[in-house]
Structure formats: C-alpha cells, structure tokens
C-alpha positions as a Python dict, from the first residue, in 0.01 Angstrom:
ca = {
    (1, 'M'): (0, 0, 0),
    (2, 'R'): (-73, 174, 289),
    (3, 'V'): (82, 500, 370),
    (4, 'L'): (156, 754, 656),
    (5, 'V'): (191, 1158, 545),
    (6, 'V'): (326, 1357, 850),
    (7, 'E'): (317, 1708, 735),
    (8, 'D'): (216, 2026, 938),
    (9, 'H'): (132, 2191, 651),
    (10, 'R'): (-247, 2082, 648),
    (11, 'E'): (-283, 2202, 253),
    (12, 'L'): (24, 2038, 155),
    (13, 'A'): (-76, 1733, 345),
    (14, 'A'): (-411, 1737, 194),
    (15, 'T'): (-278, 1780, -169),
    (16, 'V'): (-43, 1505, -123),
    (17, 'A'): (-309, 1276, 22),
    (18, 'E'): (-591, 1330, -231),
    (19, 'G'): (-290, 1300, -500),
    (20, 'L'): (-179, 964, -351),
    (21, 'R'): (-502, 843, -337),
    (22, 'R'): (-549, 881, -678),
    (23, 'E'): (-289, 684, -772),
    (24, 'G'): (-428, 370, -551),
    (25, 'M'): (-274, 425, -231),
    (26, 'A'): (-429, 420, 125),
    (27, 'V'): (-320, 720, 281),
    (28, 'D'): (-337, 830, 646),
    (29, 'L'): (-269, 1183, 796),
    (30, 'A'): (-62, 1299, 1093),
    (31, 'W'): (13, 1699, 1158),
    (32, 'D'): (295, 1654, 1423),
    (33, 'G'): (543, 1452, 1558),
    (34, 'A'): (338, 1296, 1807),
    (35, 'G'): (43, 1178, 1612),
    (36, 'A'): (274, 1038, 1363),
    (37, 'L'): (384, 825, 1672),
    (38, 'E'): (35, 753, 1797),
    (39, 'R'): (-78, 630, 1410),
    (40, 'T'): (207, 417, 1392),
    (41, 'S'): (159, 259, 1714),
    (42, 'V'): (-190, 112, 1598),
    (43, 'N'): (-158, 104, 1213),
    (44, 'R'): (75, -81, 990),
    (45, 'Y'): (248, 116, 698),
    (46, 'E'): (469, 53, 403),
    (47, 'V'): (577, 356, 358),
    (48, 'V'): (619, 705, 610),
    (49, 'V'): (641, 1027, 404),
    (50, 'L'): (787, 1257, 747),
    (51, 'D'): (843, 1611, 706),
    (52, 'R'): (1160, 1683, 894),
    (53, 'D'): (1069, 2053, 1068),
    (54, 'L'): (788, 1906, 1252),
    (55, 'P'): (598, 2115, 1552),
    (56, 'G'): (634, 1937, 1885),
    (57, 'V'): (824, 1594, 1811),
    (58, 'H'): (1069, 1666, 1545),
    (59, 'G'): (1072, 1502, 1250),
    (60, 'D'): (1438, 1318, 1367),
    (61, 'E'): (1317, 1206, 1675),
    (62, 'V'): (986, 1051, 1508),
    (63, 'C'): (1255, 862, 1277),
    (64, 'R'): (1468, 781, 1531),
    (65, 'A'): (1182, 640, 1783),
    (66, 'L'): (1109, 421, 1442),
    (67, 'V'): (1405, 275, 1406),
    (68, 'A'): (1455, 197, 1761),
    (69, 'E'): (1139, -11, 1744),
    (70, 'R'): (1211, -177, 1431),
    (71, 'Y'): (891, -50, 1309),
    (72, 'P'): (861, -255, 972),
    (73, 'A'): (752, 66, 725),
    (74, 'R'): (1015, 248, 493),
    (75, 'V'): (1106, 634, 556),
    (76, 'L'): (1085, 909, 300),
    (77, 'M'): (1187, 1215, 488),
    (78, 'L'): (1057, 1588, 349),
    (79, 'T'): (1268, 1911, 418),
    (80, 'A'): (1299, 2239, 286),
    (81, 'A'): (1648, 2254, 369),
    (82, 'A'): (1805, 2081, 50),
    (83, 'T'): (2219, 2095, 134),
    (84, 'I'): (2428, 1807, 151),
    (85, 'D'): (2494, 1824, 522),
    (86, 'D'): (2079, 1767, 572),
    (87, 'R'): (2063, 1529, 340),
    (88, 'V'): (2337, 1326, 539),
    (89, 'D'): (2215, 1460, 882),
    (90, 'G'): (1862, 1340, 769),
    (91, 'L'): (1928, 995, 646),
    (92, 'S'): (2204, 956, 983),
    (93, 'T'): (1857, 939, 1179),
    (94, 'G'): (1781, 601, 966),
    (95, 'A'): (1511, 759, 699),
    (96, 'D'): (1563, 523, 378),
    (97, 'D'): (1516, 775, 110),
    (98, 'Y'): (1499, 1208, 126),
    (99, 'L'): (1337, 1486, -112),
    (100, 'P'): (1344, 1828, -68),
    (101, 'K'): (1074, 2064, -92),
    (102, 'P'): (958, 2180, -332),
    (103, 'F'): (951, 1834, -503),
    (104, 'A'): (739, 1720, -847),
    (105, 'F'): (451, 1506, -737),
    (106, 'A'): (577, 1223, -972),
    (107, 'E'): (891, 1186, -836),
    (108, 'L'): (698, 1154, -468),
    (109, 'V'): (522, 901, -630),
    (110, 'A'): (785, 695, -790),
    (111, 'R'): (982, 702, -466),
    (112, 'I'): (673, 588, -240),
    (113, 'R'): (658, 291, -453),
    (114, 'A'): (1039, 199, -508),
    (115, 'L'): (1060, 204, -98),
    (116, 'G'): (711, -2, -104),
    (117, 'R'): (886, -262, -274),
    (118, 'R'): (1154, -283, -50),
    (119, 'A'): (929, -276, 236),
    (120, 'Q'): (912, -630, 446),
    (121, 'P'): (821, -899, 298),
    (122, 'A'): (997, -741, -47),
    (123, 'V'): (786, -801, -324),
    (124, 'P'): (912, -767, -750),
    (125, 'P'): (822, -465, -951),
    (126, 'V'): (545, -648, -1165),
    (127, 'L'): (348, -944, -1044),
    (128, 'V'): (245, -1251, -1232),
    (129, 'H'): (1, -1541, -1180),
    (130, 'G'): (-25, -1768, -1504),
    (131, 'D'): (-150, -1530, -1745),
    (132, 'L'): (-246, -1268, -1488),
    (133, 'R'): (1, -931, -1476),
    (134, 'L'): (3, -661, -1234),
    (135, 'D'): (230, -373, -1295),
    (136, 'P'): (232, -160, -975),
    (137, 'N'): (418, 140, -1155),
    (138, 'S'): (195, 181, -1456),
    (139, 'R'): (-102, 89, -1267),
    (140, 'V'): (-194, -154, -1539),
    (141, 'A'): (-349, -524, -1489),
    (142, 'T'): (-408, -772, -1747),
    (143, 'R'): (-503, -1093, -1767),
    (144, 'G'): (-440, -1312, -2098),
    (145, 'G'): (-356, -995, -2250),
    (146, 'R'): (-665, -816, -2158),
    (147, 'R'): (-621, -516, -2010),
    (148, 'L'): (-833, -506, -1660),
    (149, 'D'): (-1054, -189, -1592),
    (150, 'L'): (-1007, -231, -1217),
    (151, 'S'): (-1115, 67, -932),
    (152, 'P'): (-859, 176, -722),
    (153, 'K'): (-973, -77, -457),
    (154, 'E'): (-975, -385, -689),
    (155, 'F'): (-606, -306, -799),
    (156, 'A'): (-503, -273, -434),
    (157, 'V'): (-643, -619, -276),
    (158, 'L'): (-563, -761, -655),
    (159, 'E'): (-171, -634, -551),
    (160, 'L'): (-221, -754, -216),
    (161, 'L'): (-350, -1098, -307),
    (162, 'L'): (-45, -1112, -577),
    (163, 'G'): (208, -1023, -338),
    (164, 'A'): (112, -1269, -83),
    (165, 'A'): (206, -1552, -318),
    (166, 'G'): (-42, -1800, -229),
    (167, 'R'): (-63, -1706, 136),
    (168, 'A'): (-418, -1675, 245),
    (169, 'V'): (-440, -1326, 318),
    (170, 'P'): (-749, -1212, 608),
    (171, 'A'): (-1000, -986, 497),
    (172, 'E'): (-896, -772, 834),
    (173, 'E'): (-559, -707, 685),
    (174, 'L'): (-676, -643, 311),
    (175, 'L'): (-871, -358, 538),
    (176, 'E'): (-618, -250, 697),
    (177, 'R'): (-357, -215, 405),
    (178, 'A'): (-585, -135, 126),
    (179, 'W'): (-780, 145, 279),
    (180, 'D'): (-734, 410, 539),
    (181, 'E'): (-844, 437, 898),
    (182, 'A'): (-1195, 631, 738),
    (183, 'A'): (-1290, 251, 633),
    (184, 'D'): (-1564, 151, 815),
    (185, 'P'): (-1440, -243, 1007),
    (186, 'F'): (-1784, -335, 1023),
    (187, 'T'): (-1923, -330, 665),
    (188, 'H'): (-1901, -570, 358),
    (189, 'T'): (-1673, -357, 206),
    (190, 'V'): (-1377, -650, 154),
    (191, 'K'): (-1639, -886, 49),
    (192, 'V'): (-1842, -686, -197),
    (193, 'T'): (-1480, -550, -372),
    (194, 'I'): (-1365, -935, -379),
    (195, 'S'): (-1711, -1015, -561),
    (196, 'R'): (-1624, -756, -847),
    (197, 'L'): (-1295, -794, -874),
    (198, 'R'): (-1384, -1194, -904),
    (199, 'R'): (-1601, -1074, -1193),
    (200, 'K'): (-1394, -857, -1356),
    (201, 'L'): (-1093, -1157, -1368),
    (202, 'G'): (-1307, -1412, -1529),
    (203, 'D'): (-1303, -1732, -1575),
    (204, 'P'): (-1122, -1972, -1514),
    (205, 'P'): (-1165, -1813, -1078),
    (206, 'L'): (-828, -1712, -972),
    (207, 'V'): (-923, -1560, -619),
    (208, 'E'): (-999, -1858, -371),
    (209, 'T'): (-1180, -1805, -33),
    (210, 'V'): (-1018, -1990, 250),
    (211, 'P'): (-1234, -2059, 529),
    (212, 'Q'): (-1146, -1873, 846),
    (213, 'A'): (-807, -1752, 691),
    (214, 'G'): (-927, -1511, 396),
    (215, 'Y'): (-836, -1518, 5),
    (216, 'R'): (-561, -1565, -172),
    (217, 'I'): (-470, -1671, -572),
}
C-alpha cells in the first residue's frame, strides 16, 4: 500500500518511513500540514499517518479537510497527548484510528495494515487465487504450498493484482501505489518487476498482459 507520513520531527519521520518501507510499503513524507494537503491533492494514499500537533496547518485541520473532500485514505492520528479527552477530540475530527506517542513500531505497522484493509475498495486479509496465496500481514506468498522468494516491490505488485479481483491494473496505477514519489515514471520499472514476478510464480502463467489496459491475474 502507499502511505503518507506527516510528522514535523524529521528524524522520527525518516525512521518511521524507513521501517515501513522494509515492511513493503511505499512511503511519502510531509513535515507540516500544508505539505500534507499538497501531497494528498496529487497522490492517492491508502493510509495517512498524521501527527496531530503540526506547525502551520494543525493536524486536526488537515484531517477535517480530507474528510470534507471525501479523500479515500484512512487516517491514523498520532499525538504525544494521551488523555481520553485528547483521543475523543482527535477521533471527532474524522480520524479512523488514534495512536499515542511513544508507540511500538510493530503496533504502528499492524494498525496501518488494518486501516489499509478497510480502504476503498475493501480487500480480504488473505488473498487467494487458485493455488496462489498471499498473506500481507505475515508478508508470505505461496504457490502450490511453495513459498515464493519475492522482493518487496514484487510482493506489492502481486498484492495489488490479487486485490483487483480480475480487474486489469494499468502500469501507471501500479507505479503510483507500489512506489513512492521518488520513482521515475519514465523508466521500465513496472515492466521489469512484472517480468521477474512471472518467473518466480512459475507455470502455468498467472499474470496476463491486457493490451492498452495493464496487467491482471
């Protein structure tokens, strides 16, 4: 999934982003509320991890703006304030979940994945197609009982294709959702990743190229 982390503490933001990328997520960063609104205006995210106490545009205002425009991402709000009233106030702005600081990274990952499963359209926790099985939580994909040795991007692309439930997914959508904003849209990154994924999936072939439409399983 593609995640936006909005956190004004740059060292913490970088650490969280690095950890989420190791978990196979595509992560963009914003360090204030204005930057968050700018990125959500041009990119599609499944989850926005939003620090509440942001400089300039407050996190509450960012959340209200996303809700008002019906932005499809789920919002996980972070804050150093941990009282019940603070949590109620944060959730009342439209946030989908709330995590006080300091937090355990494993809990952050679990909450992001849970919210990602609730994003539109909703996808089941384990994706299955024939003898192919993918579990996003454990980061394990198998075919015919054989564990597949996939890179994070190969896993992400396979997850997106399975989640599309037979819909052809354009290369542009794969690039947008499996890679972050640092990806070069003019490279053959998606094509190369699909080629490697096909080799690892083996026979009979599962990933179909749909002319002028993209790829599907």
